[in-house]
VEXPARO-60121 format. One line per field, with one value per residue (C-alpha): residue in one letter; residue number from 1; z, x, y. Coordinates in pm, 1 decimal. Layout:
N
type <- c(A_...)
seq <- c(NUM_...)
Z <- c(Z_...)
X <- c(X_...)
Y <- c(Y_...)
***
This chain:
168
type <- c(W_C_G_V_V_V_E_P_Q_V_K_A_A_N_W_L_R_E_L_Y_R_G_N_D_R_V_V_V_L_Q_A_A_L_D_S_K_C_G_S_R_M_F_F_T_V_E_S_Q_T_A_P_A_W_A_G_A_L_A_S_F_Q_R_D_T_I_L_K_H_S_D_L_I_P_G_L_N_G_M_I_R_E_V_T_V_D_C_I_T_F_D_E_V_L_G_H_L_P_G_G_R_V_D_V_L_Q_I_D_T_E_G_W_D_S_Y_I_L_S_L_F_P_F_H_R_V_I_P_A_I_I_H_W_E_V_K_H_L_T_K_T_E_R_E_D_C_L_G_R_L_T_P_F_G_Y_R_F_A_P_S_G_G_E_D_M_L_A_V_V_D)
seq <- c(1_2_3_4_5_6_7_8_9_10_11_12_13_14_15_16_17_18_19_20_21_22_23_24_25_26_27_28_29_30_31_32_33_34_35_36_37_38_39_40_41_42_43_44_45_46_47_48_49_50_51_52_53_54_55_56_57_58_59_60_61_62_63_64_65_66_67_68_69_70_71_72_73_74_75_76_77_78_79_80_81_82_83_84_85_86_87_88_89_90_91_92_93_94_95_96_97_98_99_100_101_102_103_104_105_106_107_108_109_110_111_112_113_114_115_116_117_118_119_120_121_122_123_124_125_126_127_128_129_130_131_132_133_134_135_136_137_138_139_140_141_142_143_144_145_146_147_148_149_150_151_152_153_154_155_156_157_158_159_160_161_162_163_164_165_166_167_168)
Z <- c(-849.6_-478.4_-283.7_28.1_9.3_293.7_329.7_645.5_551.3_663.1_355.0_108.6_297.6_294.3_-79.7_-135.9_74.7_-138.2_-458.7_-358.2_-182.1_-270.5_-371.8_-93.4_-264.6_-176.2_183.4_270.8_584.5_726.9_854.8_758.4_715.2_966.9_1133.3_1426.4_1513.0_1704.4_1612.6_1474.7_1386.7_1021.0_815.4_576.2_371.8_458.0_300.5_94.8_-109.7_-199.7_-535.7_-524.7_-577.7_-258.7_-52.6_-171.0_-9.8_315.6_475.7_796.1_674.6_685.7_466.5_183.7_174.1_189.1_-133.5_-306.8_-167.4_-507.8_-643.1_-347.5_-201.1_178.8_198.5_535.1_700.1_540.4_689.3_974.6_1215.6_1276.0_1455.5_1242.9_1327.0_1196.3_1090.5_960.7_637.2_839.7_914.4_549.7_423.3_674.5_471.9_146.5_58.2_39.1_112.5_-260.4_-387.1_-760.9_-744.5_-467.0_-525.8_-298.4_-302.9_34.3_-38.4_48.1_267.1_-23.2_36.9_403.3_321.1_65.2_330.5_553.6_296.8_397.0_77.7_271.1_271.6_-63.3_-385.7_-563.1_-941.4_-992.1_-766.5_-850.6_-626.9_-631.3_-648.9_-697.4_-327.5_-267.2_-247.2_-486.2_-201.6_-121.3_-488.7_-506.4_-181.7_-334.4_-644.8_-437.1_-209.4_-502.7_-737.4_-540.1_-589.6_-968.7_-1042.4_-1360.3_-1348.4_-1566.4_-1499.6_-1502.4_-1593.5_-1476.3_-1108.2_-1044.0_-1077.6_-1192.4_-1091.4_-1248.9_-1147.9_-1428.9)
X <- c(1793.1_1729.3_1408.8_1212.8_908.2_658.2_425.2_228.1_116.2_349.6_309.7_349.0_647.3_818.6_749.9_907.0_1210.8_1258.4_1209.4_1478.6_1707.5_2066.1_1980.1_2111.9_1967.1_1608.7_1487.6_1160.8_993.3_713.0_489.8_211.0_252.1_80.9_114.7_305.2_491.6_302.0_51.6_-303.1_-577.1_-561.3_-809.1_-699.3_-867.4_-772.8_-950.2_-868.0_-1185.2_-1124.2_-967.3_-587.7_-607.5_-814.3_-498.0_-401.7_-712.3_-598.7_-688.9_-736.3_-1095.7_-1305.0_-1572.2_-1322.1_-1263.4_-1638.1_-1682.6_-1558.1_-1842.0_-2009.9_-1692.9_-1625.8_-1925.5_-1897.8_-1627.8_-1746.5_-1656.7_-1310.5_-1196.2_-946.6_-827.1_-453.4_-230.5_39.2_336.1_314.9_597.7_621.4_761.2_1055.3_1157.8_1112.2_1317.6_1587.9_1649.7_1712.2_2058.4_2032.2_1658.9_1579.4_1247.5_1198.3_876.6_619.2_378.2_74.3_-181.8_-350.3_-710.4_-890.4_-623.4_-432.8_-546.1_-449.0_-106.7_-46.6_-137.1_140.0_419.4_675.6_669.9_850.3_1156.2_1143.0_941.2_904.5_934.5_645.1_355.6_115.8_-177.3_-504.9_-819.2_-1087.9_-1179.2_-1160.1_-1455.9_-1476.7_-1370.6_-1067.3_-966.3_-994.3_-796.4_-512.1_-499.8_-522.4_-241.6_-8.3_-87.8_116.2_426.6_397.9_249.7_56.0_-199.6_-324.8_-555.8_-374.7_-569.4_-904.1_-844.8_-525.2_-385.6_-41.3_123.9_446.7_641.9_625.1)
Y <- c(23.8_-2.2_-5.9_-74.1_-297.1_-270.3_-569.0_-653.9_-1005.9_-1284.3_-1505.3_-1218.1_-1072.3_-1413.5_-1446.3_-1102.8_-1194.1_-1503.9_-1303.6_-1053.1_-1301.8_-1219.3_-862.8_-641.8_-332.4_-433.9_-434.5_-607.8_-477.4_-688.2_-411.0_-172.5_200.6_425.3_764.8_613.5_297.7_32.3_-235.3_-246.0_-489.7_-591.3_-795.7_-1070.8_-1342.9_-1699.8_-1994.2_-2301.0_-2244.3_-1878.1_-1792.5_-1759.8_-1382.6_-1343.1_-1381.8_-1034.1_-885.6_-730.0_-401.8_-205.5_-172.7_-489.9_-327.0_-284.0_-658.4_-724.9_-524.1_-840.2_-1056.6_-1076.6_-1241.7_-1472.2_-1656.4_-1682.6_-1415.3_-1283.9_-1615.3_-1617.1_-1286.6_-1315.2_-1048.6_-1034.9_-788.3_-629.6_-409.5_-54.2_175.3_530.3_666.4_801.0_442.8_342.4_636.5_544.4_227.1_417.6_543.2_919.9_909.1_938.9_800.1_757.9_554.1_543.2_252.1_230.3_-52.5_-73.5_-176.2_145.6_301.2_460.7_819.1_794.4_648.8_922.4_1182.4_1042.5_1075.2_1343.8_1553.1_1828.5_1595.3_1418.6_1438.3_1102.0_1133.9_890.0_795.4_513.3_428.7_237.3_449.4_185.9_170.8_547.1_781.3_1075.3_1304.5_1087.2_1083.0_1462.5_1496.6_1292.7_1511.1_1827.9_1708.9_1638.9_1929.3_2189.9_1973.2_1992.0_1650.3_1569.2_1288.5_1005.2_712.6_380.8_68.5_201.6_122.1_315.4_666.3_775.2_1101.5_1225.9_1533.8_1787.1)
***
């Protein structure tokens, strides 16, 4: 298989590059997805005292990270603002041979509905889409389902915090 992995965090992007080192079928792009290319402020968790999993908390929305305050005492003081490069799905698709997408995996800590709204379904229909819903409002969840239904997707919850869509 081949793929493009989009990861805005430096440490995580480097880990992915190492993981896929020697595999020329996987491209790791250190960037965040957005409606246009450029840069944006991004919030991350950096602390020696935070649990290891807290390093995965990163979002354009500071409030989404703060939802974990009950699990991480002092979280507010651990949040850092960084500037990240942003790219569009057009750039991502440009790295895929033939522009074919079998699986679209989205985990963007509360930004999932927005990212899904940016995907160019008029160009390509992924066979499988998997995204995190735990940080989405009811309206955002319904918007995702409504956006995908016209393309023939069927839906199933995945692990209680995620949603799976498969083309019928």
